[in-house]
PDB file of N, CA, C and O in Angstrom:
ATOM      1  N   MET A   1     163.203 155.189 -82.599  1.00  0.00           N
ATOM      2  CA  MET A   1     163.776 155.533 -83.126  1.00  0.00           C
ATOM      3  C   MET A   1     164.269 154.874 -84.820  1.00  0.00           C
ATOM      4  O   MET A   1     164.014 153.741 -85.228  1.00  0.00           O
ATOM      5  N   ASN A   2     165.036 155.983 -85.590  1.00  0.00           N
ATOM      6  CA  ASN A   2     165.115 155.387 -86.991  1.00  0.00           C
ATOM      7  C   ASN A   2     166.182 154.320 -86.900  1.00  0.00           C
ATOM      8  O   ASN A   2     166.961 153.970 -86.014  1.00  0.00           O
ATOM      9  N   ASN A   3     165.868 153.823 -88.474  1.00  0.00           N
ATOM     10  CA  ASN A   3     166.760 152.450 -88.692  1.00  0.00           C
ATOM     11  C   ASN A   3     167.493 152.907 -89.782  1.00  0.00           C
ATOM     12  O   ASN A   3     167.093 152.792 -90.940  1.00  0.00           O
ATOM     13  N   TYR A   4     168.786 153.534 -89.394  1.00  0.00           N
ATOM     14  CA  TYR A   4     169.777 154.594 -90.352  1.00  0.00           C
ATOM     15  C   TYR A   4     170.113 153.195 -91.244  1.00  0.00           C
ATOM     16  O   TYR A   4     169.902 153.191 -92.457  1.00  0.00           O
ATOM     17  N   ARG A   5     170.569 152.193 -90.656  1.00  0.00           N
ATOM     18  CA  ARG A   5     171.385 151.291 -91.391  1.00  0.00           C
ATOM     19  C   ARG A   5     170.736 150.768 -92.543  1.00  0.00           C
ATOM     20  O   ARG A   5     171.299 149.951 -93.272  1.00  0.00           O
ATOM     21  N   SER A   6     169.244 151.313 -92.812  1.00  0.00           N
ATOM     22  CA  SER A   6     168.365 150.403 -94.165  1.00  0.00           C
ATOM     23  C   SER A   6     168.663 151.451 -95.306  1.00  0.00           C
ATOM     24  O   SER A   6     168.635 151.270 -96.523  1.00  0.00           O
ATOM     25  N   SER A   7     168.922 152.465 -94.674  1.00  0.00           N
ATOM     26  CA  SER A   7     168.837 153.910 -95.850  1.00  0.00           C
ATOM     27  C   SER A   7     170.439 153.836 -96.667  1.00  0.00           C
ATOM     28  O   SER A   7     171.590 153.500 -96.389  1.00  0.00           O
ATOM     29  N   LYS A   8     169.571 154.451 -97.978  1.00  0.00           N
ATOM     30  CA  LYS A   8     170.215 153.819 -99.221  1.00  0.00           C
ATOM     31  C   LYS A   8     171.898 154.974 -99.220  1.00  0.00           C
ATOM     32  O   LYS A   8     172.905 154.523 -99.767  1.00  0.00           O
ATOM     33  N   LEU A   9     171.918 155.932 -98.768  1.00  0.00           N
ATOM     34  CA  LEU A   9     172.926 156.960 -97.776  1.00  0.00           C
ATOM     35  C   LEU A   9     174.007 155.478 -97.010  1.00  0.00           C
ATOM     36  O   LEU A   9     175.018 154.862 -97.346  1.00  0.00           O
ATOM     37  N   TYR A  10     173.279 155.466 -96.145  1.00  0.00           N
ATOM     38  CA  TYR A  10     174.507 154.215 -94.839  1.00  0.00           C
ATOM     39  C   TYR A  10     174.929 153.401 -96.045  1.00  0.00           C
ATOM     40  O   TYR A  10     176.110 153.330 -96.387  1.00  0.00           O
ATOM     41  N   LYS A  11     173.708 152.641 -96.837  1.00  0.00           N
ATOM     42  CA  LYS A  11     174.802 151.786 -97.726  1.00  0.00           C
ATOM     43  C   LYS A  11     175.912 152.185 -98.674  1.00  0.00           C
ATOM     44  O   LYS A  11     176.615 151.353 -99.246  1.00  0.00           O
ATOM     45  N   SER A  12     176.049 153.601 -98.826  1.00  0.00           N
ATOM     46  CA  SER A  12     176.708 153.787 -99.672  1.00  0.00           C
ATOM     47  C   SER A  12     177.874 154.722 -99.276  1.00  0.00           C
ATOM     48  O   SER A  12     178.562 155.423-100.019  1.00  0.00           O
ATOM     49  N   LEU A  13     177.930 154.592 -98.112  1.00  0.00           N
ATOM     50  CA  LEU A  13     179.043 155.655 -97.217  1.00  0.00           C
ATOM     51  C   LEU A  13     180.310 154.873 -97.267  1.00  0.00           C
ATOM     52  O   LEU A  13     180.415 153.662 -97.467  1.00  0.00           O
ATOM     53  N   THR A  14     181.266 155.752 -97.054  1.00  0.00           N
ATOM     54  CA  THR A  14     183.001 155.441 -97.087  1.00  0.00           C
ATOM     55  C   THR A  14     183.308 156.562 -95.462  1.00  0.00           C
ATOM     56  O   THR A  14     182.766 157.543 -94.953  1.00  0.00           O
ATOM     57  N   PRO A  15     184.394 155.735 -95.180  1.00  0.00           N
ATOM     58  CA  PRO A  15     184.946 156.316 -94.359  1.00  0.00           C
ATOM     59  C   PRO A  15     184.965 157.895 -94.316  1.00  0.00           C
ATOM     60  O   PRO A  15     184.558 158.714 -93.491  1.00  0.00           O
ATOM     61  N   TYR A  16     185.618 157.996 -95.568  1.00  0.00           N
ATOM     62  CA  TYR A  16     185.575 159.682 -95.295  1.00  0.00           C
ATOM     63  C   TYR A  16     184.503 160.574 -95.418  1.00  0.00           C
ATOM     64  O   TYR A  16     184.307 161.550 -94.693  1.00  0.00           O
ATOM     65  N   MET A  17     183.782 160.185 -96.409  1.00  0.00           N
ATOM     66  CA  MET A  17     182.353 160.725 -96.472  1.00  0.00           C
ATOM     67  C   MET A  17     181.605 160.861 -94.932  1.00  0.00           C
ATOM     68  O   MET A  17     181.129 161.947 -94.602  1.00  0.00           O
ATOM     69  N   ALA A  18     181.528 159.501 -93.884  1.00  0.00           N
ATOM     70  CA  ALA A  18     180.606 159.638 -93.216  1.00  0.00           C
ATOM     71  C   ALA A  18     181.307 160.654 -92.166  1.00  0.00           C
ATOM     72  O   ALA A  18     180.648 161.370 -91.412  1.00  0.00           O
ATOM     73  N   THR A  19     183.218 160.624 -92.222  1.00  0.00           N
ATOM     74  CA  THR A  19     183.168 161.733 -90.844  1.00  0.00           C
ATOM     75  C   THR A  19     183.402 162.913 -91.528  1.00  0.00           C
ATOM     76  O   THR A  19     183.991 163.753 -90.849  1.00  0.00           O
ATOM     77  N   ALA A  20     183.033 163.351 -93.039  1.00  0.00           N
ATOM     78  CA  ALA A  20     182.700 164.792 -93.678  1.00  0.00           C
ATOM     79  C   ALA A  20     181.253 165.168 -92.966  1.00  0.00           C
ATOM     80  O   ALA A  20     181.127 166.170 -92.261  1.00  0.00           O
ATOM     81  N   LEU A  21     179.969 164.058 -93.290  1.00  0.00           N
ATOM     82  CA  LEU A  21     178.872 164.462 -93.168  1.00  0.00           C
ATOM     83  C   LEU A  21     178.629 164.810 -91.498  1.00  0.00           C
ATOM     84  O   LEU A  21     177.906 165.739 -91.141  1.00  0.00           O
ATOM     85  N   ALA A  22     179.576 163.634 -90.247  1.00  0.00           N
ATOM     86  CA  ALA A  22     179.041 164.076 -89.234  1.00  0.00           C
ATOM     87  C   ALA A  22     179.660 165.425 -88.558  1.00  0.00           C
ATOM     88  O   ALA A  22     179.129 166.174 -87.738  1.00  0.00           O
ATOM     89  N   GLU A  23     180.844 165.493 -89.110  1.00  0.00           N
ATOM     90  CA  GLU A  23     181.393 166.853 -88.367  1.00  0.00           C
ATOM     91  C   GLU A  23     181.112 167.940 -89.373  1.00  0.00           C
ATOM     92  O   GLU A  23     181.557 169.047 -89.070  1.00  0.00           O
ATOM     93  N   GLY A  24     180.527 167.847 -90.392  1.00  0.00           N
ATOM     94  CA  GLY A  24     180.170 169.100 -91.441  1.00  0.00           C
ATOM     95  C   GLY A  24     181.423 169.363 -91.932  1.00  0.00           C
ATOM     96  O   GLY A  24     181.800 170.199 -91.111  1.00  0.00           O
ATOM     97  N   PHE A  25     182.283 169.232 -92.669  1.00  0.00           N
ATOM     98  CA  PHE A  25     183.114 169.830 -93.799  1.00  0.00           C
ATOM     99  C   PHE A  25     183.379 169.404 -94.668  1.00  0.00           C
ATOM    100  O   PHE A  25     183.382 168.185 -94.840  1.00  0.00           O
ATOM    101  N   ASN A  26     183.766 170.430 -95.714  1.00  0.00           N
ATOM    102  CA  ASN A  26     183.701 169.605 -97.201  1.00  0.00           C
ATOM    103  C   ASN A  26     182.065 169.787 -97.637  1.00  0.00           C
ATOM    104  O   ASN A  26     181.177 170.631 -97.517  1.00  0.00           O
ATOM    105  N   GLU A  27     182.301 168.133 -98.350  1.00  0.00           N
ATOM    106  CA  GLU A  27     180.800 167.753 -98.845  1.00  0.00           C
ATOM    107  C   GLU A  27     179.542 167.274 -97.546  1.00  0.00           C
ATOM    108  O   GLU A  27     178.507 166.617 -97.662  1.00  0.00           O
ATOM    109  N   GLY A  28     180.015 167.761 -96.650  1.00  0.00           N
ATOM    110  CA  GLY A  28     179.034 167.566 -95.457  1.00  0.00           C
ATOM    111  C   GLY A  28     178.957 168.849 -95.144  1.00  0.00           C
ATOM    112  O   GLY A  28     178.722 169.003 -93.945  1.00  0.00           O
ATOM    113  N   GLU A  29     179.070 169.920 -95.799  1.00  0.00           N
ATOM    114  CA  GLU A  29     178.964 171.012 -94.986  1.00  0.00           C
ATOM    115  C   GLU A  29     177.492 171.945 -94.824  1.00  0.00           C
ATOM    116  O   GLU A  29     177.175 172.918 -94.140  1.00  0.00           O
ATOM    117  N   ASN A  30     176.816 171.116 -95.807  1.00  0.00           N
ATOM    118  CA  ASN A  30     174.765 171.170 -95.769  1.00  0.00           C
ATOM    119  C   ASN A  30     174.221 169.879 -95.883  1.00  0.00           C
ATOM    120  O   ASN A  30     173.298 169.566 -96.636  1.00  0.00           O
ATOM    121  N   ALA A  31     174.938 169.003 -94.964  1.00  0.00           N
ATOM    122  CA  ALA A  31     173.816 167.864 -94.742  1.00  0.00           C
ATOM    123  C   ALA A  31     172.722 167.924 -93.496  1.00  0.00           C
ATOM    124  O   ALA A  31     172.729 168.404 -92.363  1.00  0.00           O
ATOM    125  N   SER A  32     172.346 167.629 -93.820  1.00  0.00           N
ATOM    126  CA  SER A  32     170.878 167.217 -92.807  1.00  0.00           C
ATOM    127  C   SER A  32     171.239 166.817 -91.756  1.00  0.00           C
ATOM    128  O   SER A  32     172.317 166.239 -91.613  1.00  0.00           O
ATOM    129  N   ARG A  33     169.976 167.159 -90.304  1.00  0.00           N
ATOM    130  CA  ARG A  33     170.274 166.297 -89.399  1.00  0.00           C
ATOM    131  C   ARG A  33     170.266 164.965 -89.215  1.00  0.00           C
ATOM    132  O   ARG A  33     170.846 164.363 -88.312  1.00  0.00           O
ATOM    133  N   GLU A  34     169.368 164.338 -90.383  1.00  0.00           N
ATOM    134  CA  GLU A  34     169.490 162.783 -90.693  1.00  0.00           C
ATOM    135  C   GLU A  34     170.754 162.205 -91.156  1.00  0.00           C
ATOM    136  O   GLU A  34     171.302 161.153 -90.824  1.00  0.00           O
ATOM    137  N   GLU A  35     171.056 162.988 -91.880  1.00  0.00           N
ATOM    138  CA  GLU A  35     172.245 162.778 -92.792  1.00  0.00           C
ATOM    139  C   GLU A  35     173.027 162.737 -92.044  1.00  0.00           C
ATOM    140  O   GLU A  35     173.753 161.782 -92.317  1.00  0.00           O
ATOM    141  N   GLN A  36     173.463 163.405 -90.900  1.00  0.00           N
ATOM    142  CA  GLN A  36     174.719 163.588 -89.513  1.00  0.00           C
ATOM    143  C   GLN A  36     174.192 162.104 -89.457  1.00  0.00           C
ATOM    144  O   GLN A  36     174.707 161.124 -89.994  1.00  0.00           O
ATOM    145  N   LEU A  37     173.091 162.155 -88.714  1.00  0.00           N
ATOM    146  CA  LEU A  37     172.865 160.904 -87.526  1.00  0.00           C
ATOM    147  C   LEU A  37     173.138 159.327 -88.329  1.00  0.00           C
ATOM    148  O   LEU A  37     173.408 158.337 -87.648  1.00  0.00           O
ATOM    149  N   ILE A  38     173.007 159.242 -90.127  1.00  0.00           N
ATOM    150  CA  ILE A  38     173.384 158.217 -90.488  1.00  0.00           C
ATOM    151  C   ILE A  38     174.542 158.018 -90.431  1.00  0.00           C
ATOM    152  O   ILE A  38     174.980 156.898 -90.168  1.00  0.00           O
ATOM    153  N   ALA A  39     175.496 159.306 -90.722  1.00  0.00           N
ATOM    154  CA  ALA A  39     176.823 159.098 -90.833  1.00  0.00           C
ATOM    155  C   ALA A  39     177.617 158.587 -89.108  1.00  0.00           C
ATOM    156  O   ALA A  39     178.490 157.732 -88.964  1.00  0.00           O
ATOM    157  N   TRP A  40     177.084 159.275 -88.204  1.00  0.00           N
ATOM    158  CA  TRP A  40     177.271 159.028 -86.778  1.00  0.00           C
ATOM    159  C   TRP A  40     176.950 157.543 -86.865  1.00  0.00           C
ATOM    160  O   TRP A  40     177.911 156.795 -86.684  1.00  0.00           O
ATOM    161  N   GLN A  41     175.629 156.920 -87.139  1.00  0.00           N
ATOM    162  CA  GLN A  41     175.784 155.603 -86.857  1.00  0.00           C
ATOM    163  C   GLN A  41     176.578 154.814 -87.324  1.00  0.00           C
ATOM    164  O   GLN A  41     177.048 153.903 -86.643  1.00  0.00           O
ATOM    165  N   TYR A  42     176.998 155.082 -89.041  1.00  0.00           N
ATOM    166  CA  TYR A  42     178.147 154.455 -89.539  1.00  0.00           C
ATOM    167  C   TYR A  42     179.572 154.282 -88.707  1.00  0.00           C
ATOM    168  O   TYR A  42     180.286 153.282 -88.618  1.00  0.00           O
ATOM    169  N   LEU A  43     179.726 155.499 -88.172  1.00  0.00           N
ATOM    170  CA  LEU A  43     181.309 155.746 -87.705  1.00  0.00           C
ATOM    171  C   LEU A  43     180.949 154.605 -86.255  1.00  0.00           C
ATOM    172  O   LEU A  43     181.984 154.012 -85.953  1.00  0.00           O
ATOM    173  N   HIS A  44     180.067 154.313 -85.592  1.00  0.00           N
ATOM    174  CA  HIS A  44     179.904 153.404 -84.729  1.00  0.00           C
ATOM    175  C   HIS A  44     179.629 152.212 -85.172  1.00  0.00           C
ATOM    176  O   HIS A  44     180.027 151.512 -84.241  1.00  0.00           O
ATOM    177  N   ASP A  45     179.231 151.533 -85.938  1.00  0.00           N
ATOM    178  CA  ASP A  45     178.693 150.500 -86.531  1.00  0.00           C
ATOM    179  C   ASP A  45     180.348 149.733 -87.020  1.00  0.00           C
ATOM    180  O   ASP A  45     180.653 148.543 -87.088  1.00  0.00           O
ATOM    181  N   THR A  46     181.110 150.884 -87.275  1.00  0.00           N
ATOM    182  CA  THR A  46     182.163 150.284 -88.702  1.00  0.00           C
ATOM    183  C   THR A  46     183.131 150.579 -87.232  1.00  0.00           C
ATOM    184  O   THR A  46     184.269 150.456 -87.684  1.00  0.00           O
ATOM    185  N   THR A  47     183.252 150.829 -86.057  1.00  0.00           N
ATOM    186  CA  THR A  47     184.424 151.515 -85.434  1.00  0.00           C
ATOM    187  C   THR A  47     185.140 152.449 -85.306  1.00  0.00           C
ATOM    188  O   THR A  47     185.741 152.835 -84.303  1.00  0.00           O
ATOM    189  N   LEU A  48     185.098 152.967 -86.599  1.00  0.00           N
ATOM    190  CA  LEU A  48     185.694 154.418 -86.777  1.00  0.00           C
ATOM    191  C   LEU A  48     185.871 155.341 -86.177  1.00  0.00           C
ATOM    192  O   LEU A  48     186.776 156.159 -86.341  1.00  0.00           O
ATOM    193  N   GLY A  49     184.845 155.354 -85.213  1.00  0.00           N
ATOM    194  CA  GLY A  49     184.228 156.668 -84.605  1.00  0.00           C
ATOM    195  C   GLY A  49     185.520 156.702 -83.306  1.00  0.00           C
ATOM    196  O   GLY A  49     186.059 157.699 -82.824  1.00  0.00           O
ATOM    197  N   TYR A  50     185.761 155.213 -82.970  1.00  0.00           N
ATOM    198  CA  TYR A  50     186.325 155.016 -82.064  1.00  0.00           C
ATOM    199  C   TYR A  50     187.788 154.850 -81.735  1.00  0.00           C
ATOM    200  O   TYR A  50     188.581 154.823 -80.793  1.00  0.00           O
ATOM    201  N   ARG A  51     187.654 154.713 -83.598  1.00  0.00           N
ATOM    202  CA  ARG A  51     189.442 154.979 -83.435  1.00  0.00           C
ATOM    203  C   ARG A  51     190.597 156.197 -83.850  1.00  0.00           C
ATOM    204  O   ARG A  51     191.827 156.184 -83.884  1.00  0.00           O
ATOM    205  N   LEU A  52     189.259 157.562 -84.234  1.00  0.00           N
ATOM    206  CA  LEU A  52     189.606 158.868 -84.273  1.00  0.00           C
ATOM    207  C   LEU A  52     189.912 159.736 -83.218  1.00  0.00           C
ATOM    208  O   LEU A  52     189.956 159.082 -82.176  1.00  0.00           O
ATOM    209  N   GLN A  53     190.128 160.841 -83.045  1.00  0.00           N
ATOM    210  CA  GLN A  53     190.335 161.815 -82.154  1.00  0.00           C
ATOM    211  C   GLN A  53     189.570 161.296 -81.190  1.00  0.00           C
ATOM    212  O   GLN A  53     188.987 160.217 -81.299  1.00  0.00           O
ATOM    213  N   GLY A  54     189.530 162.068 -80.147  1.00  0.00           N
ATOM    214  CA  GLY A  54     188.730 161.298 -78.631  1.00  0.00           C
ATOM    215  C   GLY A  54     187.152 161.927 -79.020  1.00  0.00           C
ATOM    216  O   GLY A  54     186.077 161.365 -78.810  1.00  0.00           O
ATOM    217  N   TRP A  55     187.356 163.110 -79.576  1.00  0.00           N
ATOM    218  CA  TRP A  55     185.804 163.983 -79.337  1.00  0.00           C
ATOM    219  C   TRP A  55     185.227 162.721 -80.387  1.00  0.00           C
ATOM    220  O   TRP A  55     184.023 162.660 -80.139  1.00  0.00           O
ATOM    221  N   TYR A  56     185.471 161.966 -81.166  1.00  0.00           N
ATOM    222  CA  TYR A  56     184.241 161.436 -81.837  1.00  0.00           C
ATOM    223  C   TYR A  56     183.942 160.298 -81.389  1.00  0.00           C
ATOM    224  O   TYR A  56     182.930 159.704 -81.761  1.00  0.00           O
ATOM    225  N   GLY A  57     185.043 159.672 -80.245  1.00  0.00           N
ATOM    226  CA  GLY A  57     184.190 158.690 -79.353  1.00  0.00           C
ATOM    227  C   GLY A  57     183.478 159.416 -78.607  1.00  0.00           C
ATOM    228  O   GLY A  57     182.315 159.261 -78.981  1.00  0.00           O
ATOM    229  N   ARG A  58     183.549 160.509 -77.299  1.00  0.00           N
ATOM    230  CA  ARG A  58     182.702 160.997 -76.784  1.00  0.00           C
ATOM    231  C   ARG A  58     181.510 161.242 -77.241  1.00  0.00           C
ATOM    232  O   ARG A  58     180.592 160.992 -76.460  1.00  0.00           O
ATOM    233  N   THR A  59     181.155 161.781 -78.583  1.00  0.00           N
ATOM    234  CA  THR A  59     179.951 162.393 -79.127  1.00  0.00           C
ATOM    235  C   THR A  59     179.669 161.234 -79.542  1.00  0.00           C
ATOM    236  O   THR A  59     178.455 161.439 -79.562  1.00  0.00           O
ATOM    237  N   LEU A  60     179.757 160.217 -79.881  1.00  0.00           N
ATOM    238  CA  LEU A  60     179.120 158.327 -80.310  1.00  0.00           C
ATOM    239  C   LEU A  60     178.580 158.251 -78.949  1.00  0.00           C
ATOM    240  O   LEU A  60     177.358 158.111 -78.908  1.00  0.00           O
ATOM    241  N   GLN A  61     179.428 158.333 -77.397  1.00  0.00           N
ATOM    242  CA  GLN A  61     178.943 158.275 -76.585  1.00  0.00           C
ATOM    243  C   GLN A  61     177.307 158.861 -76.298  1.00  0.00           C
ATOM    244  O   GLN A  61     176.309 158.228 -75.954  1.00  0.00           O
ATOM    245  N   PHE A  62     177.438 159.937 -76.510  1.00  0.00           N
ATOM    246  CA  PHE A  62     176.275 160.898 -76.381  1.00  0.00           C
ATOM    247  C   PHE A  62     175.101 160.388 -76.500  1.00  0.00           C
ATOM    248  O   PHE A  62     174.163 160.076 -75.767  1.00  0.00           O
ATOM    249  N   MET A  63     175.597 160.362 -78.529  1.00  0.00           N
ATOM    250  CA  MET A  63     174.755 159.982 -79.159  1.00  0.00           C
ATOM    251  C   MET A  63     174.117 158.423 -78.507  1.00  0.00           C
ATOM    252  O   MET A  63     172.917 158.170 -78.611  1.00  0.00           O
ATOM    253  N   LEU A  64     174.939 157.603 -77.941  1.00  0.00           N
ATOM    254  CA  LEU A  64     173.931 155.833 -77.723  1.00  0.00           C
ATOM    255  C   LEU A  64     173.362 156.588 -76.738  1.00  0.00           C
ATOM    256  O   LEU A  64     172.151 156.706 -76.927  1.00  0.00           O
ATOM    257  N   ASP A  65     173.836 157.251 -75.577  1.00  0.00           N
ATOM    258  CA  ASP A  65     173.226 157.645 -74.189  1.00  0.00           C
ATOM    259  C   ASP A  65     171.895 158.162 -74.683  1.00  0.00           C
ATOM    260  O   ASP A  65     170.957 157.484 -74.265  1.00  0.00           O
ATOM    261  N   LYS A  66     171.544 159.210 -75.482  1.00  0.00           N
ATOM    262  CA  LYS A  66     170.701 159.749 -75.831  1.00  0.00           C
ATOM    263  C   LYS A  66     169.561 158.696 -76.640  1.00  0.00           C
ATOM    264  O   LYS A  66     168.341 158.848 -76.589  1.00  0.00           O
ATOM    265  N   LYS A  67     170.240 157.664 -77.348  1.00  0.00           N
ATOM    266  CA  LYS A  67     169.378 157.039 -78.029  1.00  0.00           C
ATOM    267  C   LYS A  67     168.937 157.629 -79.580  1.00  0.00           C
ATOM    268  O   LYS A  67     167.980 157.231 -80.244  1.00  0.00           O
ATOM    269  N   LEU A  68     169.937 158.712 -79.965  1.00  0.00           N
ATOM    270  CA  LEU A  68     169.993 159.214 -81.092  1.00  0.00           C
ATOM    271  C   LEU A  68     170.507 157.993 -82.542  1.00  0.00           C
ATOM    272  O   LEU A  68     170.353 157.846 -83.754  1.00  0.00           O
ATOM    273  N   ILE A  69     170.946 157.578 -81.769  1.00  0.00           N
ATOM    274  CA  ILE A  69     172.005 156.220 -82.561  1.00  0.00           C
ATOM    275  C   ILE A  69     171.755 155.011 -82.390  1.00  0.00           C
ATOM    276  O   ILE A  69     171.489 155.197 -81.203  1.00  0.00           O
ATOM    277  N   GLN A  70     171.548 153.572 -82.550  1.00  0.00           N
ATOM    278  CA  GLN A  70     171.483 152.750 -82.081  1.00  0.00           C
ATOM    279  C   GLN A  70     172.782 151.510 -81.155  1.00  0.00           C
ATOM    280  O   GLN A  70     173.982 151.756 -81.282  1.00  0.00           O
ATOM    281  N   ARG A  71     172.554 150.896 -80.731  1.00  0.00           N
ATOM    282  CA  ARG A  71     173.825 150.232 -80.234  1.00  0.00           C
ATOM    283  C   ARG A  71     174.348 149.401 -81.024  1.00  0.00           C
ATOM    284  O   ARG A  71     175.472 149.473 -81.520  1.00  0.00           O
ATOM    285  N   THR A  72     173.348 148.365 -81.210  1.00  0.00           N
ATOM    286  CA  THR A  72     173.083 147.150 -82.001  1.00  0.00           C
ATOM    287  C   THR A  72     172.687 146.700 -83.176  1.00  0.00           C
ATOM    288  O   THR A  72     172.619 145.488 -83.383  1.00  0.00           O
TER     289      THR A  72
END
């Protein structure tokens, strides 16, 4: 499993940019799979993804279960 937390992108993310990359809207429209996973890791780590609409939390749980992102 990749350590997305050490990436340059992860360190520069803002809440807006993370949601844009994760969901694929506006600036995140052409995000690579890795960029999307980095954004989801950020949303998990900051707990922002659990405070947004339910779809985010369910998607985060799925990604954790499939080990696409790390719990801690």
